[in-house]
C-alpha positions as CSV (number, residue, x, y, z in Angstrom):
1,M,73.6,80.3,71.2
2,D,69.9,79.5,70.7
3,K,69.7,78.3,74.3
4,A,71.1,81.6,75.6
5,K,68.5,83.5,73.5
6,N,65.7,81.3,74.7
7,K,66.8,81.8,78.3
8,K,66.9,85.6,77.8
9,K,63.3,85.5,76.3
10,N,62.1,83.4,79.3
11,L,63.3,85.9,81.9
12,T,60.8,87.5,84.2
13,P,60.4,91.3,84.1
14,E,62.5,91.6,87.3
15,G,65.1,89.2,85.8
16,Q,65.3,91.2,82.6
17,F,65.6,94.4,84.7
18,R,68.5,92.9,86.7
19,L,70.3,91.8,83.5
20,S,69.9,95.3,81.9
21,L,71.2,97.0,85.0
22,D,74.2,94.7,85.2
23,N,75.0,95.5,81.6
24,C,74.8,99.3,82.4
25,S,77.2,98.7,85.3
26,K,79.7,97.0,83.0
27,T,79.5,99.6,80.3
28,K,79.0,102.6,82.7
29,D,76.0,103.6,80.6
30,L,74.4,106.4,82.7
31,S,71.6,107.4,80.3
32,T,70.3,103.8,80.0
33,A,70.5,103.4,83.8
34,I,68.4,106.5,84.3
35,S,65.8,105.1,81.9
36,L,65.7,101.8,83.7
37,Y,65.2,103.6,87.0
38,E,62.3,105.6,85.6
39,S,60.7,102.5,84.3
40,A,61.1,100.7,87.6
41,I,59.5,103.5,89.7
42,S,56.7,103.8,87.2
43,E,55.8,100.1,87.7
44,P,56.5,99.4,91.4
45,S,54.2,96.4,91.4
46,T,56.4,94.8,88.7
47,I,59.9,95.8,89.7
48,R,60.7,96.0,93.4
49,L,63.9,97.9,94.0
50,S,66.3,96.3,96.4
51,N,69.5,97.3,98.2
52,N,71.6,95.7,95.3
53,H,69.6,97.7,92.7
54,F,70.2,101.0,94.5
55,N,73.9,100.2,94.9
56,S,74.2,99.4,91.2
57,F,72.7,102.8,90.3
58,L,74.9,104.6,92.7
59,Y,78.0,102.7,91.4
60,I,77.2,103.9,87.8
61,C,76.8,107.5,89.0
62,S,80.1,107.5,91.0
63,N,81.8,106.2,87.8
64,S,80.2,108.8,85.5
65,F,81.0,112.1,87.2
66,S,84.6,112.1,86.0
67,D,83.2,112.8,82.5
68,P,82.3,116.5,82.2
69,S,79.5,115.7,79.8
70,T,77.7,113.4,82.4
71,K,79.0,114.9,85.7
72,N,75.9,117.0,86.6
73,D,73.4,114.3,85.5
74,A,75.3,111.7,87.5
75,I,75.4,113.8,90.7
76,Q,71.8,114.8,90.5
77,F,70.6,111.3,89.7
78,G,72.8,109.8,92.4
79,F,71.4,112.0,95.2
80,R,67.9,111.3,93.9
81,V,68.5,107.5,94.1
82,F,69.9,107.9,97.6
83,E,66.9,109.8,98.8
84,H,64.6,107.3,97.3
85,M,66.5,104.5,99.1
86,G,65.9,106.3,102.4
87,S,62.2,106.7,101.7
88,C,62.0,103.0,101.1
89,N,63.5,102.4,104.6
90,I,66.4,100.5,103.1
91,T,69.5,100.8,105.3
92,P,72.6,101.9,103.3
93,N,75.7,99.7,103.7
94,E,79.3,100.6,103.4
95,A,79.3,100.4,99.6
96,T,76.3,102.7,99.4
97,V,77.9,105.3,101.6
98,T,81.2,105.2,99.7
99,A,79.4,105.8,96.4
100,V,77.3,108.8,97.8
101,A,80.4,110.2,99.6
102,R,82.1,110.3,96.2
103,L,79.2,112.2,94.8
104,A,79.4,114.7,97.7
105,A,83.1,115.1,97.1
106,A,82.5,115.7,93.4
107,T,80.5,118.8,94.5
108,D,83.4,119.9,96.8
109,D,81.2,119.1,99.8
110,G,83.8,117.4,102.0
111,D,81.8,118.0,105.1
112,R,78.9,115.9,103.8
113,A,81.3,113.2,102.5
114,F,82.9,113.0,106.0
115,E,79.6,112.8,107.8
116,L,78.4,110.1,105.5
117,A,81.5,108.1,106.1
118,K,81.3,108.4,109.9
119,G,77.7,107.1,109.7
120,V,78.9,103.6,109.0
121,G,80.9,103.4,112.2
122,S,83.4,100.6,112.5
123,C,82.4,99.2,109.1
124,G,84.2,102.1,107.4
125,K,87.0,101.2,105.1
126,L,89.9,103.2,103.6
127,R,87.7,103.9,100.5
128,T,84.9,105.2,102.6
129,Y,86.9,108.1,104.0
130,G,88.9,108.7,100.8
131,P,86.4,111.1,99.2
132,A,86.3,113.4,102.3
133,L,90.1,113.3,102.7
134,F,90.9,114.0,99.1
135,C,88.2,116.7,98.9
136,F,89.6,118.6,101.8
137,C,93.1,118.2,100.4
138,K,91.9,119.6,97.1
139,M,90.2,122.5,98.8
140,G,93.3,123.2,100.9
141,E,91.4,122.7,104.2
142,A,94.3,121.3,106.1
143,D,92.8,121.1,109.6
144,K,89.7,119.2,108.3
145,T,92.0,116.9,106.5
146,Y,93.9,116.1,109.7
147,Q,90.5,115.5,111.4
148,V,89.6,112.9,108.8
149,E,93.0,111.2,109.3
150,E,92.7,111.2,113.1
151,H,89.2,109.6,112.8
152,M,90.5,107.0,110.4
153,R,93.4,106.2,112.7
154,S,90.9,105.8,115.6
155,L,89.2,103.0,113.6
156,G,92.5,101.3,113.0
157,L,92.6,102.1,109.3
158,Q,96.1,102.0,107.8
159,L,96.7,104.8,105.3
160,E,98.4,104.0,102.0
161,E,100.6,106.1,99.8
162,A,97.8,108.0,98.1
163,E,96.3,109.2,101.4
164,L,99.7,110.1,103.0
165,A,100.7,111.9,99.8
166,G,97.5,114.0,99.9
167,L,98.1,114.9,103.6
168,L,101.7,115.7,102.8
169,K,100.8,117.9,99.9
170,V,98.3,120.0,101.8
171,S,100.8,120.4,104.6
172,V,103.4,121.6,102.2
173,E,101.0,124.0,100.6
174,K,99.9,125.4,103.9
175,E,103.5,125.5,105.3
176,R,102.7,123.3,108.3
177,E,106.2,122.2,108.9
178,E,105.4,120.0,111.9
179,K,102.9,118.1,109.8
180,V,105.3,117.8,106.9
181,Y,107.8,116.2,109.2
182,Q,105.2,113.9,110.6
183,Y,104.0,112.6,107.2
184,L,107.5,112.3,105.8
185,H,108.2,109.8,108.6
186,K,104.9,108.0,108.1
187,L,105.8,107.6,104.4
188,R,109.3,106.3,105.5
189,M,107.8,103.8,107.9
190,S,104.9,102.4,105.9
191,I,105.8,103.0,102.2
192,R,109.6,103.1,102.0
193,S,109.7,103.5,98.2
194,V,107.4,106.2,96.9
195,S,106.0,107.0,93.5
196,D,107.3,109.8,91.2
197,S,104.3,112.0,92.1
198,T,104.9,111.7,95.8
199,A,108.6,112.3,95.2
200,E,107.7,115.6,93.5
201,I,105.7,116.7,96.6
202,I,108.7,115.9,98.8
203,Q,111.1,117.9,96.5
204,S,108.7,120.8,96.4
205,W,109.0,121.1,100.2
206,F,112.8,120.9,100.4
207,G,113.1,123.3,97.4
208,G,110.8,125.9,99.0
209,E,111.6,128.9,101.1
210,M,109.8,127.6,104.2
211,A,112.0,124.5,104.5
212,S,115.1,126.7,104.8
213,K,113.6,128.7,107.7
214,V,112.4,126.0,110.0
215,G,114.6,124.0,112.3
216,L,116.7,124.5,115.5
217,S,119.9,126.4,115.2
218,N,121.4,124.7,118.3
219,W,120.8,121.2,119.6
220,D,122.2,118.6,121.9
221,M,124.3,116.2,119.8
222,D,124.3,113.6,122.6
223,Q,120.5,113.7,122.8
224,V,120.3,113.2,119.0
225,K,122.7,110.2,119.2
226,Q,120.6,108.7,122.0
227,A,117.4,109.2,120.0
228,I,118.9,107.6,116.9
229,L,119.9,104.6,119.0
230,Q,116.5,104.2,120.5
231,N,114.8,104.5,117.1
232,G,116.9,101.7,115.6
233,G,119.4,103.9,113.8
234,G,119.0,106.1,110.7
235,W,116.6,108.8,112.2
236,H,116.2,110.7,115.4
237,G,112.6,111.9,115.3
238,L,113.4,115.2,117.1
239,G,112.0,117.5,114.4
240,W,113.8,119.8,112.0
241,L,117.4,120.4,113.0
242,G,119.5,123.2,111.4
243,K,118.5,126.1,109.1
244,G,119.5,126.9,105.6
245,K,118.8,125.9,102.0
246,W,118.3,122.2,101.3
247,L,119.7,120.4,98.3
248,A,117.2,117.8,97.2
249,Q,117.6,115.7,94.1
250,R,117.0,112.3,92.7
251,S,119.7,109.6,93.1
252,Q,120.3,105.9,92.9
253,I,121.7,103.6,95.5
254,A,124.6,101.2,94.8
255,P,124.3,97.5,95.7
256,D,126.5,98.2,98.7
257,G,124.1,100.8,100.1
258,R,126.1,103.9,99.0
259,C,124.4,106.9,97.5
260,L,125.7,107.5,94.0
261,T,125.1,111.3,94.3
262,C,126.6,112.3,97.6
263,G,128.7,109.2,98.3
264,E,127.3,108.7,101.8
265,Q,126.8,105.2,103.1
266,L,123.2,104.3,104.1
267,V,122.9,102.8,107.5
268,C,121.0,99.7,108.4
269,V,117.9,100.6,110.3
270,D,116.8,98.2,113.0
271,I,113.4,98.1,114.7
272,D,112.9,100.9,117.3
273,R,112.2,100.5,121.0
274,A,108.4,100.4,120.7
275,E,108.6,97.8,118.0
276,T,111.1,95.7,120.1
277,E,108.7,95.7,123.0
278,R,105.8,94.7,120.9
279,F,107.9,91.9,119.3
280,A,109.0,90.7,122.8
281,E,105.4,90.7,124.0
282,S,104.3,88.7,121.0
283,V,107.1,86.1,121.5
284,A,106.2,85.8,125.2
285,S,102.5,85.3,124.4
286,L,103.3,82.6,121.9
287,A,105.6,80.8,124.3
288,M,102.9,80.8,127.1
289,E,100.2,79.7,124.7
290,R,102.0,76.7,123.2
291,E,103.4,75.3,126.4
292,V,100.7,74.0,128.7
293,H,103.0,73.8,131.7
294,S,105.2,76.7,130.7
295,N,107.1,78.6,133.3
296,F,108.0,81.3,130.8
297,K,106.4,84.0,133.0
298,E,108.6,83.0,135.9
299,F,111.6,83.1,133.6
300,Q,110.6,86.6,132.5
301,D,110.3,87.8,136.1
302,W,113.7,86.3,136.9
303,L,115.3,87.9,133.9
304,E,114.0,91.4,134.7
305,N,115.4,91.2,138.2
306,S,118.8,89.6,137.2
307,D,122.1,91.2,136.6
308,Y,122.6,89.5,133.2
309,D,122.8,91.5,130.0
310,A,122.3,88.6,127.6
311,V,120.8,85.1,127.7
312,V,122.1,82.3,125.4
313,D,119.6,79.9,123.9
314,A,121.7,76.8,124.4
315,A,119.2,74.5,122.6
316,N,119.5,76.5,119.3
317,V,123.3,77.0,119.7
318,G,123.8,73.3,120.3
319,L,121.8,72.3,117.2
320,F,123.4,74.9,115.0
321,Q,124.6,73.4,111.7
322,Q,123.8,69.8,112.9
323,N,121.5,68.9,110.1
324,F,123.4,65.9,108.8
325,A,123.4,62.2,109.3
326,E,125.7,62.1,112.4
327,G,124.5,65.5,113.7
328,G,123.0,66.0,117.1
329,F,123.0,68.3,120.1
330,S,126.5,69.7,120.5
331,I,127.4,70.5,124.1
332,A,130.8,71.7,122.8
333,Q,129.2,74.4,120.7
334,S,127.2,75.7,123.6
335,S,130.2,75.7,125.9
336,L,132.2,77.8,123.5
337,L,129.9,80.7,124.0
338,L,130.6,80.7,127.7
339,L,134.3,80.9,127.4
């Protein structure tokens, strides 16, 4: 204990400043952080503010505006710190921009939050664009929300449930049925099991008047069946089919895959055609990489121009269930498949 006290006493002014700032970050103490900042800029020869210092101040601000009693001070102080950072010719990193984007979103300025996020280029993360996306969702600016999502997708960012739920909610509120359909399928593909809050958004759509109006009155059943087959079963992806009031309610699924509310049997959904092609390309790539003298490409070319519908992997069939002392490659097992 005495050693710790002595170490604290022996700290340089800059070390003491860093220690105090770290403590403010832990306790989210905005008022003390502002005092530290004022003392630092009043003694520039003693305390030289760095990128880490500025980020710590901005972190404290972005965690203080949720409290109504400190919101205004946090926002004003945060923008002041960011401007000072620029005047010092310190380049903001992704963490800096994320914190300032949160401050902009707290003032309902989604445009500024979006411009800030785009400024980091390919270094942007999901959290960098979250402030702009959620701000536009909150303000009901659907088209701007879609622009943010499109930009995120161009960077290869994978949206999670919170972002998809926000996009779905604003689409439901603005009665953008084509977007509702799109985000429902994105939730299905990437989230599968949604939270209660997201489920409520889904129910609000199907329980609304707009859901009963959209959809085709007539459609080609053969086309629907073909689309379901191509998509791996379980969904067709052709948009809203049929008109009328929906019945949407919570249910549970039995171990055998049967819905306990309507009694329908859930189907097993396979990968769709696009996923199948990506999987095949991945397998082919691995095969050609691992075998130095591989003729796998020749085999692919032959297979594409052959009349065969299926190819039997005789090596795997011959070794199936042969993992025992006397086991070995079984020609008989391979031959059985050719009968």
